C-alpha positions as CSV (number, residue, x, y, z in Angstrom):
1,X,0.0,0.0,0.0
2,X,1.0,3.5,-0.4
3,X,3.2,5.1,2.5
4,X,4.1,9.0,3.2
5,X,7.2,8.4,0.3
6,X,4.2,8.2,-2.3
7,X,2.2,10.8,-0.8
8,X,5.5,13.2,-0.8
9,X,6.1,12.2,-4.4
10,X,2.8,13.5,-5.4
11,X,3.1,16.7,-3.1
12,X,6.4,17.6,-5.0
13,X,5.0,17.0,-8.3
14,X,2.3,19.5,-7.3
15,X,4.6,22.2,-5.8
16,X,6.6,22.3,-9.1
17,X,3.6,23.1,-11.2
18,X,3.4,26.7,-11.9
19,X,-0.4,26.8,-12.5
20,X,-1.3,24.7,-9.2
21,X,1.2,27.1,-7.0
22,X,-0.4,30.2,-8.7
23,X,-3.7,29.0,-7.8
24,X,-3.3,27.7,-4.0
25,X,0.1,29.3,-2.8
26,X,0.9,27.5,0.3
27,X,-2.9,25.9,0.6
28,X,-1.6,22.6,-0.4
29,X,-2.1,19.9,2.1
30,X,-0.9,16.0,2.1
31,X,-2.3,13.3,4.1
32,X,-5.3,15.4,5.5
33,X,-9.0,15.5,5.2
34,X,-9.4,19.1,5.5
35,X,-7.5,22.3,5.5
36,X,-5.3,23.1,8.2
37,X,-6.5,25.4,11.3
38,X,-7.3,29.1,10.3
39,X,-7.9,28.5,6.6
40,X,-10.8,29.9,5.2
41,X,-12.4,29.8,1.8
42,X,-11.9,33.4,1.6
43,X,-8.0,33.2,1.5
44,X,-8.6,31.4,-1.9
45,X,-8.7,27.8,-3.4
46,X,-7.0,24.9,-1.3
47,X,-6.4,21.3,-2.2
48,X,-6.2,18.5,0.3
49,X,-5.1,15.0,-0.7
50,X,-4.7,11.8,0.7
51,X,-4.1,7.8,-0.1
52,X,-7.8,6.1,0.0
53,X,-6.2,2.5,-1.1
54,X,-4.5,1.1,-4.4
55,X,-2.4,-1.4,-5.2
56,X,1.1,-3.0,-5.3
57,X,1.8,-3.7,-8.9
58,X,5.2,-4.8,-8.4
59,X,6.3,-4.5,-4.7
60,X,9.2,-2.9,-4.1
61,X,9.2,-1.4,-7.5
62,X,5.8,0.1,-8.8
63,X,3.0,1.2,-6.6
64,X,-0.8,2.4,-8.0
65,X,-2.3,4.2,-5.0
66,X,-5.6,6.1,-5.3
67,X,-5.5,9.6,-3.9
68,X,-8.5,11.9,-2.9
69,X,-8.2,15.0,-3.6
70,X,-10.5,17.8,-1.8
71,X,-10.4,21.1,-3.5
72,X,-11.8,24.0,-1.6
73,X,-13.2,27.2,-2.9
74,X,-15.1,30.2,-2.3
75,X,-18.1,29.3,-4.1
76,X,-19.1,25.9,-6.3
77,X,-17.8,27.7,-9.6
78,X,-14.5,28.5,-8.2
79,X,-14.0,24.8,-6.6
80,X,-14.7,23.3,-9.8
81,X,-12.5,25.9,-11.6
82,X,-9.4,24.7,-9.4
83,X,-10.3,21.1,-9.7
84,X,-9.9,22.0,-13.6
85,X,-6.8,23.5,-13.0
86,X,-5.6,20.7,-10.9
87,X,-6.5,18.2,-13.7
88,X,-4.9,20.2,-16.5
89,X,-1.5,20.1,-14.5
90,X,-1.5,16.4,-12.9
91,X,-3.7,14.1,-15.3
92,X,-1.4,12.2,-17.4
93,X,1.9,14.2,-16.5
94,X,4.9,12.4,-15.2
95,X,8.6,13.1,-13.7
96,X,11.2,10.7,-12.6
97,X,9.0,9.2,-9.1
98,X,5.4,9.5,-11.0
99,X,5.0,7.4,-14.0
100,X,1.4,7.8,-14.8
101,X,-1.4,9.7,-13.5
102,X,-5.3,9.0,-14.3
103,X,-8.4,10.4,-13.2
104,X,-10.9,8.1,-11.6
105,X,-13.9,10.1,-11.1
106,X,-15.4,13.2,-12.4
107,X,-15.3,16.0,-9.6
108,X,-18.2,16.1,-7.6
109,X,-18.9,19.2,-5.7
110,X,-20.2,18.8,-2.0
111,X,-20.1,21.0,1.2
112,X,-18.6,20.4,4.8
113,X,-20.7,19.6,7.3
114,X,-19.3,21.5,10.2
115,X,-18.0,24.6,8.1
116,X,-20.4,24.7,5.1
117,X,-17.0,24.8,2.6
118,X,-17.6,24.0,-0.8
119,X,-15.2,21.6,-2.5
120,X,-15.2,19.6,-5.2
121,X,-14.2,15.9,-4.5
122,X,-12.3,13.7,-7.0
123,X,-10.1,10.7,-7.1
124,X,-6.6,10.0,-8.9
125,X,-4.6,6.8,-9.4
126,X,-1.1,7.7,-9.6
127,X,1.8,5.1,-10.9
128,X,4.6,5.8,-8.6
129,X,7.9,4.2,-8.1
130,X,8.6,2.8,-5.0
131,X,11.0,5.1,-2.9
132,X,11.6,2.5,-0.2
């Protein structure tokens, strides 16, 4: 199953995408369900992601984890637009650690029950070289 190393590979990859950084600045969090304390949608779009499952294609060599992404925005339109930016800069991209990225579902817009924050929920399968 995916480990922190695979999550770090995805985080590093996304932090290297200029359009993603322009969109969320430092509001990109790995291994969490919701943004860190102090965030509000008024600060701008944000992305949280974590592993939700996956398979070992070749243990010790290739992993194929599935990641859950929650893309927050001040409105449904902003959350969906931010999800599109993520897609355009992640789907079918690769680097030395990430071999392939495939979106598993179309974004679904939802609302957090405790905060009423709007987010787009989407899942990506990311083929990653085993970093352990």
